N, C-alpha and C positions, 0 to 999 in steps of 0.2 A: 139661348133657346135651343131645344133639342127635339128630335123626332124619335119615335121608337119603332124599331123593326123587331118583329116577333118570330121566333123560330120554334115550331112545334115538331118534336121528334117522336118517332114511333115507339110504342111500348116495347120493352125488351132491351133497350139500350141502357147503359149505365153511365153515371156521371164521370167515371174514370176515362172513358173514351173522349169525352168533351175536354177533360183536363189534359189528356195526351195531345190533342190537336192544339190547344192553347199553348202548351209548352213548346211544340214545334214552331209556333209563330213567335215565340219570345214574349208572350203576354205575362203580365204580373197578375196574380190572383190568390185568393184565399179559398180553401175548400174544406167542407165537412162531408159527412156521409151522403147527405141529400141536397146539398147546396154548394154553389160555386159563384164567386163574384170577383170582378177585377177590371182591368183596363187592357185594351189592345195596344200594342207597342207603337205602330206607325201613327194611328189616328187619335190615340188616347180615348177611344170610344169605351164607355162604361158598359159592362155586360153583367148579367146574372142568369144563372141556370138553376132551376128547381126540379128535383126528381119528384114525380107524382106518385105518392104511395098508393093511391087508388087511380088507375088509368082513367083519362078523361076523353071525351069526344073532341074532335078538331073544332076549334072555334073560328078559324079564319073563314070569312065569308067566301063563297064561291068554291070552297074546297069540296070536292066530290069523292074524296078518298074514304075508304071504309075501315081504316085502322084506328086504333086508339093511341092517344098521346101519353108517353111515359116521361118525357122531359120537356119543360117549357123554358125557353130562353128569351131574354130581352136584350137588345142592343140599343143603348141610348146614344144617339148620334148628334153631336153638336153641328149646327147649321154651318158654322164657319170652317168646319173640317169635313164636310159631307163627302167630298171626293175620296179623301183618305179613309173615311169610315166605310164607304162603299167598296173600296179596294180591299180593306181588311176583312169585311164580311164575305166578299166573294172568295178570297183566299181561304178563309175558315171553311166555307161550304165545300170547296174543291178538295181540301185535305180531309175533311170529315167524310166525304163521299168515298175516298180511297180507303179510309180506315174502317168504315162501318157499312153494313148492309141495310141499316135502318132507313126507312122512308122519312122524309121531312117536308115541311112547307114553311117558307119564309114569307111573311106578310108585313105590310105597313099597318101597324096598330090593329091587327086582325081584320083589316078591310081588304085592300087590294093584295092579291098574291103576286109576289115578285120572283120567287124561285121555288122549284120542287125537285125532288130526286127523280131523275129520269132513269132509263134502263142503262145507258152507257155513260152518262155524265149528268152534271147539274144542268137543269133546264131553266134558263133565266127568261122569264116571261116579260118582265119589265126591269128597267135599270133604275137605281136610286137617283142617278144623275144622267143627263144627256151629255154625250162626249162632244 
């Protein structure tokens, strides 16, 4: 069984920034001009990222941001490795924050918001697991 964490990234970012972050993490992936899919190293969490040819509104409920989404990402996390998935996703967001100026929202299946890009760091509103 899996759960899906959804990452919505601001318009203006390109898929090459995402692949750079994944490479820094040692992830294995396949990439085309508008699509990227693969697995994170520690957790074996499956991910896919799609470039939005036509920017879209943010779908995550409770998001009050006024920007458009240019890249949609999905992390499919296996329940039996949820801690490792949470660690991998948190590391991904921290590296992405340092590499990019783009805003983002991470949500659980477009419902509850778990993380957003803050001014000085990633703001984790909720955690995927309790420590």
